[in-house]
C-alpha positions in Angstrom: -1.7 59.2 -124.4 -5.0 57.4 -124.7 -4.7 54.6 -127.1 -7.6 52.7 -128.3 -7.3 49.3 -128.8 -9.7 47.5 -131.3 -11.9 44.6 -129.8 -11.3 42.2 -132.4 -8.1 42.1 -134.7 -8.8 42.1 -138.4 -7.5 38.6 -138.6 -9.8 37.4 -135.9 -12.8 39.3 -137.5 -12.6 37.4 -140.8 -12.2 33.8 -138.7 -14.8 34.7 -136.8 -17.2 35.9 -139.6 -16.3 33.1 -141.9 -16.8 30.7 -139.4 -20.1 31.8 -138.3 -21.5 32.5 -141.7 -20.4 28.9 -143.3 -22.1 27.5 -140.0 -25.1 29.6 -140.7 -25.3 28.1 -144.2 -25.4 24.4 -142.6 -22.1 23.5 -144.4 -20.2 20.4 -143.1 -16.6 20.2 -142.6 -14.8 16.9 -143.6 -11.6 15.5 -141.9 -9.6 16.7 -145.0 -10.7 20.2 -144.8 -13.7 20.5 -147.3 -17.1 21.8 -147.3 -20.3 19.6 -147.8 -23.5 21.5 -148.6 -26.2 19.7 -146.6 -27.9 18.0 -149.5 -27.9 18.2 -153.2 -31.8 19.2 -153.5 -32.6 22.3 -155.9 -34.2 24.0 -152.3 -31.2 23.2 -150.3 -29.0 24.5 -152.9 -31.4 27.9 -153.2 -31.3 28.1 -149.4 -27.6 28.0 -149.5 -27.7 31.2 -151.6 -30.1 33.0 -149.5 -27.9 35.3 -147.4 -26.0 36.2 -150.8 -29.3 37.1 -152.3 -30.7 38.9 -149.0 -27.2 40.7 -149.1 -27.7 42.0 -152.9 -31.1 42.7 -152.1 -30.5 45.1 -149.4 -27.7 46.7 -151.0 -29.9 47.6 -154.1 -33.1 48.9 -152.4 -32.4 52.3 -153.1 -32.1 51.6 -156.7 -35.1 49.2 -157.2 -37.3 52.2 -155.1 -36.1 54.6 -157.6 -36.1 52.5 -160.7 -39.7 50.5 -160.2 -42.1 53.4 -160.9 -40.7 54.1 -164.9 -39.4 50.4 -165.6 -42.5 48.6 -164.2 -44.4 49.1 -167.8 -41.8 47.0 -169.4 -43.1 43.7 -167.3 -46.0 41.9 -168.6 -49.3 41.3 -167.3 -50.2 37.5 -168.4 -53.1 38.9 -170.2 -51.0 40.8 -172.3 -49.2 38.0 -173.7 -51.0 36.6 -177.1 -48.9 33.3 -177.2 -49.3 32.9 -180.8 -47.8 36.2 -181.8 -44.8 36.3 -179.5 -42.0 38.0 -181.7 -38.9 38.0 -179.9 -36.1 40.8 -180.9 -32.8 41.2 -179.2 -31.4 44.8 -178.2 -27.8 45.1 -177.2 -27.3 47.7 -174.6 -25.0 50.1 -173.4 -24.0 51.3 -170.0 -25.5 54.1 -168.2 -28.7 54.0 -170.2 -32.4 53.2 -168.8 -32.1 49.9 -170.7 -29.1 48.8 -168.5 -31.0 49.7 -165.2 -33.8 47.6 -166.8 -31.1 44.5 -167.2 -30.0 45.2 -163.8 -33.5 45.2 -162.0 -34.7 42.5 -164.0 -31.5 40.2 -163.0 -32.2 41.0 -159.4 -35.6 38.7 -159.5 -33.3 35.8 -160.2 -33.9 33.3 -157.0 -29.6 33.0 -157.1 -27.7 36.1 -157.6 -25.8 36.2 -160.9 -22.6 37.4 -161.7 -22.0 40.7 -163.0 -19.8 39.5 -166.1 -16.1 40.2 -166.4 -14.1 41.6 -169.2 -15.8 42.1 -172.8 -19.3 42.3 -172.1 -22.5 42.1 -174.5 -25.6 42.6 -172.8 -28.8 41.7 -174.4 -32.4 42.9 -173.4 -34.8 40.3 -175.1 -38.2 42.0 -176.2 -41.6 40.4 -177.4 -42.1 43.0 -180.5 -45.8 42.0 -180.2 -46.8 43.9 -177.1 -43.4 45.7 -176.5 -42.7 43.9 -172.9 -39.4 42.1 -171.7 -39.1 38.5 -172.1 -35.5 38.0 -170.7 -32.0 38.3 -170.2 -28.7 37.5 -171.8 -25.3 38.2 -170.9 -22.2 37.2 -172.5 -18.8 37.8 -170.9 -15.4 36.7 -170.8 -15.0 33.0 -170.0 -12.9 31.7 -166.8 -9.4 30.8 -168.1 -9.5 27.4 -166.4 -12.4 25.1 -167.2 -11.5 21.5 -167.5 -14.8 20.0 -169.1 -14.7 22.6 -171.8 -10.9 22.3 -172.4 -11.0 18.5 -172.4 -14.2 18.9 -175.0 -11.8 20.9 -177.4 -8.5 18.9 -176.6 -6.9 22.4 -175.6 -3.3 22.5 -174.5 -2.5 25.7 -172.1 -0.9 27.2 -175.2 -3.7 26.5 -177.3 -6.2 28.3 -174.9 -4.1 31.4 -174.4 -4.3 31.6 -178.2 -7.8 30.2 -179.0 -10.1 31.3 -175.7 -10.8 34.9 -177.4 -13.4 33.0 -179.5 -15.4 31.9 -176.4 -17.6 33.5 -174.5 -19.6 32.8 -171.3 -23.5 33.2 -170.6 -23.5 34.7 -167.2 -26.9 35.6 -167.4 -29.3 33.8 -169.2 -33.3 33.1 -168.6 -36.9 34.5 -168.9 -38.5 36.9 -166.5 -42.2 36.3 -165.2 -44.5 35.4 -166.7 -42.8 34.2 -170.1 -40.6 31.9 -167.6 -43.8 30.4 -167.2 -44.1 29.6 -170.7 -40.6 28.1 -170.8 -39.1 31.0 -172.1 -36.1 30.6 -170.6 -35.6 27.8 -173.1 -36.1 30.0 -175.6 -33.9 32.8 -174.4 -31.1 30.5 -174.6 -31.7 29.1 -177.9 -31.3 32.8 -179.2 -27.9 32.5 -178.2 -27.2 30.5 -181.2 -28.2 33.1 -183.9 -27.0 35.1 -186.9 -27.4 38.1 -184.8 -25.7 37.3 -181.8 -22.9 36.1 -184.2 -22.7 39.2 -186.0 -22.9 41.5 -183.0 -19.9 40.0 -181.4 -18.1 40.3 -184.9 -19.3 44.2 -184.8 -18.0 44.6 -181.1 -14.7 42.1 -180.8 -13.5 41.0 -184.4 -10.4 42.8 -183.4 -9.2 41.8 -180.0 -6.0 42.2 -178.1 -5.3 38.8 -176.3 -5.1 39.6 -172.1 -2.1 37.3 -171.9 -0.4 37.7 -175.4 -1.1 41.4 -176.2 -1.2 40.4 -179.8 -4.2 41.8 -181.9 -6.5 38.9 -182.7 -9.1 38.1 -185.1 -12.0 37.0 -183.2 -14.9 34.8 -184.3 -17.9 33.8 -181.7 -17.6 29.6 -181.7 -18.8 28.7 -178.5 -20.8 29.8 -175.7 -20.2 28.5 -172.4 -23.1 28.3 -169.3 -23.0 26.7 -166.0 -26.5 25.7 -163.6 -26.2 27.3 -160.3 -28.2 24.4 -159.0 -26.6 21.5 -159.6 -28.4 19.4 -162.6 -30.3 21.7 -164.9 -33.8 20.4 -166.3 -34.1 23.9 -168.3 -31.4 23.6 -170.2 -30.7 19.5 -170.8 -31.9 18.4 -174.1 -32.0 21.7 -175.5 -32.2 21.2 -178.9 -34.8 22.2 -181.9 -34.9 20.4 -185.5 -32.4 17.7 -184.3 -29.6 21.0 -183.6 -28.2 21.2 -180.2 -28.4 24.7 -178.6 -27.0 24.3 -175.3 -25.7 20.5 -174.9 -24.4 19.0 -171.2 -20.6 19.1 -171.0 -19.9 17.8 -167.7 -19.7 19.2 -164.2 -17.4 21.5 -162.6 -15.5 20.5 -159.8 -17.2 21.8 -156.5 -14.8 24.8 -156.2 -15.7 28.7 -156.2 -16.3 31.5 -153.9 -19.8 32.0 -154.1 -20.2 31.1 -150.3 -17.7 34.3 -149.3 -20.2 37.2 -149.6 -19.5 40.4 -150.4 -18.8 42.0 -146.9 -16.4 39.0 -145.9 -14.7 39.9 -149.1 -13.9 43.4 -148.4 -12.5 42.4 -145.1 -10.4 40.0 -146.7 -9.3 42.7 -149.2 -8.3 45.1 -146.1 -6.6 42.4 -145.0 -4.6 41.6 -148.2 -3.9 45.9 -148.3 -2.5 45.8 -145.0 -0.2 42.8 -145.9 0.9 44.7 -149.0 -0.5 41.7 -151.3 -0.7 42.3 -154.6 -3.7 40.2 -154.5 -5.8 43.2 -152.5 -6.1 45.6 -155.6 -5.1 43.6 -159.0 -8.4 43.2 -160.4 -8.3 44.1 -164.1 -9.6 43.4 -167.8 -8.9 39.5 -167.9 -8.5 38.6 -164.3 -12.5 37.6 -164.0 -14.0 35.9 -161.2 -10.5 33.6 -161.1 -8.9 36.7 -159.2 -11.5 36.7 -156.6 -10.7 33.0 -156.2 -7.1 33.5 -156.0 -7.4 36.5 -153.3 -9.8 34.9 -151.1 -7.0 31.4 -151.6 -4.1 33.8 -150.5 -5.8 35.3 -147.5 -6.9 32.0 -146.0 -3.3 30.8 -146.2 -1.8 33.9 -144.6 -4.9 33.7 -141.9 -3.5 30.3 -141.1 -6.7 28.7 -142.6 -7.1 25.7 -145.0 -7.4 27.1 -148.7 -9.6 24.3 -149.4 -12.6 26.0 -147.8 -13.1 27.0 -151.3 -14.2 23.7 -152.1 -17.8 24.1 -151.2 -18.8 20.7 -152.8 -21.5 22.1 -155.0 -21.0 20.7 -158.7 -22.6 22.8 -161.4 -23.8 21.4 -164.6 -21.8 22.8 -167.7 -23.2 23.6 -171.0 -21.9 24.3 -174.4 -23.3 25.9 -177.0 -21.5 25.7 -180.5 -22.5 28.4 -182.9 -20.7 26.7 -185.9 -20.7 23.7 -187.5 -16.6 23.1 -187.0 -16.6 24.6 -183.6 -14.4 22.0 -182.0 -12.3 22.0 -185.2 -11.8 25.5 -185.3 -10.9 26.1 -181.6 -8.3 23.5 -181.3 -6.8 25.0 -184.6 -7.4 22.5 -187.2 -9.6 24.9 -189.1 -8.8 28.3 -190.0 -12.2 29.7 -190.4 -15.7 28.7 -188.7 -18.2 27.9 -190.8 -21.8 28.9 -189.8 -23.8 27.2 -192.6 -27.2 26.3 -190.9 -27.0 29.1 -188.4 -30.5 30.4 -188.2 -31.6 33.9 -187.4 -34.0 35.2 -184.2 -37.0 34.9 -186.2 -36.4 31.4 -187.4 -35.1 29.9 -183.8 -38.4 31.8 -182.2 -40.7 30.4 -184.6 -39.4 26.8 -183.9 -39.2 27.5 -180.1 -42.9 28.5 -179.9 -43.8 25.3 -181.8 -41.9 23.3 -179.6 -42.1 24.9 -176.1 -44.1 27.9 -175.5 -47.6 27.1 -177.0 -47.8 23.4 -175.6 -46.9 24.8 -172.3 -49.6 27.4 -172.6 -52.0 25.0 -173.7 -51.2 22.9 -170.7 -50.8 26.0 -168.1 -53.3 28.7 -169.1 -52.8 29.9 -165.3 -49.7 32.4 -166.6 -52.4 34.9 -167.8 -52.9 35.6 -164.2 -49.7 37.1 -163.5 -49.7 41.0 -162.8 -46.6 42.6 -163.3 -46.6 44.2 -159.8 -45.8 41.0 -158.3 -42.4 41.7 -159.9 -41.8 43.8 -156.9 -42.5 40.7 -154.6 -39.3 39.3 -156.1 -37.1 42.2 -155.2 -38.0 42.6 -151.2 -38.0 39.9 -148.5 -40.1 37.4 -149.5 -38.0 34.8 -149.8 -40.4 31.9 -149.7 -42.1 33.3 -152.5 -39.1 34.1 -154.3 -37.8 30.7 -154.6 -41.3 29.2 -156.2 -41.3 32.1 -158.6 -38.1 33.6 -159.6 -36.4 32.0 -162.7 -33.6 29.9 -162.3 -30.1 31.9 -162.5 -27.7 30.4 -164.9 -24.5 32.1 -163.8 -21.1 32.5 -164.6 -18.9 28.9 -164.7 -17.1 29.2 -161.6 -17.2 26.7 -158.7 
């Protein structure tokens, strides 16, 4: 009988692949078993995401090639933007539509790959009504269950969090596409999260929500949106305020744990290994598990393989931001107020007018070269031109793991 013996066992393949990948990224391993990034500059952090982005673009090339021809028209040339007349509009999109394809394509231009979101999702295209072109993207999804700086801000116990996390969302995609990003359009897009329209669309979709853990029917009100920067401290979202109202304010940093440095192809090997071991983490990803599930699956596999689970501590601390939609957000989430008070919440048109006056018009006067942008350069961000991409693509605001 001819028995073929594999050159490497699955266990050895995972170990070799993980070691090679982390060395290639330039991570340094401490005596305690933690990882340290080469340095904390933004360019260095972008470089750490290089292989992840390359993998994402490679996997999406068929989609990019098929979608670009009919979606290109939605991206603006610089000359098509009348700065004084920019008129943002939010479109809540549905799955399996050309709008969802546009959201997907535009998201691929980010210099750091963005999360697809988890559980409840609200995806918005931000349009410029003046010219019908795309300004940017907003993606809101279920927040991670454990986020220390958020929970300390609110004063949550574990039980409080189980009961009221339903009133929180996380901005897993948030930013402007070229050439609007050159006009500080990212600040405009972020500010639109705190509007009447977003609150109302959340109510329409999720007012009656069943708790994931309690399985109880809950009346949900959007009171808080969190997000985190993929590149350490964010200069874009710090000091984000209009007329004295904070739109996103920094509340601290994550502790440097996560799984972004585990590429998808390696994670698939890990899932296969867990499946062979009969482990429940091989396929228990369901609504509500979110990114914590992937973290737990990798941790379990590392333990079974005899590797230090602390390899998940990558050492990159992301800045976390909080957007309070209600005047009494913290009191409401802490259970001290029965209902959120939305007095003072502005409309998209009102917020846009303030943002244009504060950020966009002054930037256009200082940096008029945005007018030379041509939308065919979007395609340059979707192919293997990483040096160009890191200079031009929007900074990613990603799901708050890590």
